[in-house]
N, C-alpha and C positions, 0 to 999 in steps of 0.2 A: 215410079220414080223414087230415088233415095231421098230421104228427108235431109234437110240442111243440117249440117253438124256444126254445133257451137262448142263442143268440147275440145279442149286442147291439152295434150299430154306432153309435157316437156321435161326433158332431162337437164339438169343443171349442175355440171361438175364444178367443183370448187377445191381450193388447196389449202385453206387456212380460215381461221376465224374472221380475218380481214376480208377474205375473199367471199365468205358466207354473207357478211353484211353488205358488201358491194353488189352481190347478186340479188339478195332478197329484199333489203330495205326499200329501194326506189319502187320496186314492184308491188310491194304490200301497200305503200303509201299511195301509189297510183290507184289500186284496187279500192282502197278505202275512199278516195276522192270520187271514183265512179259510183260509190254507194254499194259495193259489193260486200258481202259477208266473208271474212277471212278466218281461215283456220291454219294454224302452224303446228306441225307435228315433228318434233325432234328431241335432242336431249336437253336436260335442265339447263346446262351452261349456256347453250345457244339461245334458249328461250329467254334467258336473263339478258343476254347481249342484246336481243332484238328491242326489248324495252317498249313495246307498243301495246295499246289496248285492243287486243284481238282474242279470238278464241284459241286456246292452246291445249295440246295433249302431249304426254310423254311418249315417245316413240317405244320405249321398252314395254308399255302397256298396249299402245294402239296396235302395233304389228305383232300381235300374239298368234294369229291365225290367218292365213291369206284370205279365206273365203269370208270370215267374219269381218275381216278389215274391208273388204270390197263392199259388204253389205252396210258397214258403217259409213263409207263414203257416199254410197248412194243415199243413204237416209239424210246425210248432212247436206248434199247438194240438191236434191230434188226439189224443185219449186222455187228456187231463189238463185240469184246471180252470185257466184262464189269464186273465190280464189283459194286454193289449199296448197300449202307448202309442206311436203312430207319427206322425211329421210328414214327409210328402213335401216335398221341397225345391222348391216351386212356382216360385220366382224364377229357377230355372236352366232352365226349359223354354219352348220356343217354342209357337206356338198348336197346331200339330199334336200335339206331345207332351202338352200340357195336356189336350186333347180325349181322347187315349188314356188318360190317368190318371184323368180325370173318369169314363170309362167303366169303368175298373177299380174305382173306388170303388163304382159302382152294382152291378157283377157281384159284389163281395165279399158283398153280402147274400144272394145265392143260393148261392154257393159254400161259404160258411161256415155256412150256416143250421143245420147239425146239430151244431155243436161247442159245448161249454160254455165259452164265452169272451166276454169284453168287449173290443171294440177301440175305443180312444179315439183319434180322429184330430185331431191339433193343427192349427189354422189360425190363423196371424197374421191380425189384423183385415183387412187388406187383401185377403186371400184367401178370407175367410169366405163370401162370396156363393156360392162354388162348392160348398159343403157342403150346401146345402139340397134339391138334387134327389137327392142320393145317400145321405144319412143318415136313417134312421128317427127318430133323436133328435139334438136339438142342445142342448148344455148350455149354459145362460145363464151369463155370466160373474158374475151375481149370485146364482146357485143355490149352495146349500150342502147337501152331503149330510146325511141325518138324524144320523148319528153325529158330524158335526163342528159342528152347529148349536149356538151358544152365544148366548142372549138376555140382555138386561140383567138383572142379578140372579142369573143361573144359578150364578155361582161365588161370590157372596156368602155369608158366614156365615148360617145360619138365625137369624131374630130370637129374642131370649130370650122365654121365656113370660111372660105377663102374669097376675097374680093368683095364687091359691093353686094350688100344684102338688104332686100326689101321686106318689112315686117308689117303684116296686115292683121289688125285684131278682128275677132269675130264673136258673135253671140247670135241668139235665135233670130233676131230681126235683121241681122246684116249678113246672112248666109249668101243672099243673092249678090250683094256687093263683093263678097269674098270671091264668088265664082268668076265675076268679072275681072277682079284683080289678078287672079291666077291665070285667066285666059289672056289677058293683055301682056302679062310678063312673059308667058310661053311664047306668044306670037312674036314678040319684040326680040326674043332670043333666037327666033328663026325655026321654031318647031313646026313640023308638018301639021295641017289643020286637023287631021284625024287623031294625031297623038294629042293635040291640045285638048280635045274633047275627053279623051281617056284620062289625062292628067286631072283636068277639072272635076270629072266625076269621082275620081279617087280621093281628092282632096276634100270634096264636098261630103262624101260619105263618112270619112273619118271625123271631120269637123262636126257634122250633124250628130254623130255618136257621142262627141264630147258634150254637146249642148244638151243631149237627152239623158245621158248616163253618167256624165262627169261633172265638171264644175259649172257647166252651163255656158261657159265662154272660153276663149283661148286666143292664141296667136298662130299665125302662119308666117314662117320665114321662107324667102325664095332667093336663090342664087344660082349662078352656073358654075359648073365644074368641067372643064374640058368640053366635051360634046354632049354633056347632060344638063338638064335643068333638075334642080333639087329643091323639093318643098319639104319643110319640116313643121308638122303641126303639134303644138305643145299644148296639152291639157293640163292646167295647173291643179286640178282636182284628182287627176289620175294617179294610179300607184302601180304596183305589180299586178299584172293581169292573172285572173284565176285560171284561163286557159293556158296550159303549158306549151301548146302548138298554135299560137294566135294566128288565124287566117290561113293556116295550111290544110285544115281539114274543112270541107264544105259544111255549113250549118244544116240542121235538120229542116226539111221543107216547112214544118209548121212553126220553126223558131222565129220570133220577132227580132232576134239580135244576132250579131256575129257576121253580118254581110259586108261590113265596111272593109275590113282587113282582107277578107277572102276576095272581094271585087278587086282591091288595090293590088294584091299580089298576081291576080290574073293580068292586070292592065300594065303594071309598071315593071321596070327592068330589075329593080331591087327595092325591097321594103325593109327597114330596120326599125326595131322597137327597143326602146330603153326607158327604164324608170329611174329618175334621180331625184334630188332634193327639190327641184323645180316642178316636178309632175312627170306625166307620161309623154314621152316623145315618139312620134311616128315619122320616119324620114323616108321620102319617096324619091327614087332616082328614075328619071325617064330620058332616054337618048333624044336629042333634038332631031 
């Protein structure tokens, strides 16, 4: 059976210095946040533009000989989790050299197949056609990584509640009382019994997380919007979350944290998360 492949070989077309930064910066930052070793190989001007504390090499020296370059990549990647961003200087090579470097790009897929690494190969637009034969993945210049995606309204403050709002404070000793308050409110709004249990569990998980990892206390605001019950948990000790995809990816089985938002996203119709001057808000919507 073929071993699991962790190596990714990705062509990254770009058309300007701004395009270079747009494609590379968020991916380097994400790799650093994951604890990966990062190496960037390009020209001196782009290394200066990047302005991050990572390993760097000049492309004019790194890409001197295809087989020695491949050996250098193997040496750098072997035994550690890495991200490498590389840009061969295609404009400096004649036809024979270009053919040899295209072959090198292809062989890279076999030679590095067992390492835990991502190799992002930068291609100016005029050279991008060379990438399609040799890279299993080609990153669209319009593609945005999940952790960097911002849609219209994502950063806007949450709208104010409309209508009557019931506010219940909570702390460690009052979580049972909070569960009863949420259950009573949802039932009075006409919510199906099974849905009430799901909403109570979702609110309880997030409130408990605030007690254990946040300010230790908070409030839950409850109101109805059309055919929905809305519950907003405010943790005054919360701020921006470290996780760029909170609750979207299941936590590792051995992890003691991260289940509250994951469970809530499974059970509720919509979960919105915002950090503002008052703390961290998690707003849960569930249809009655």
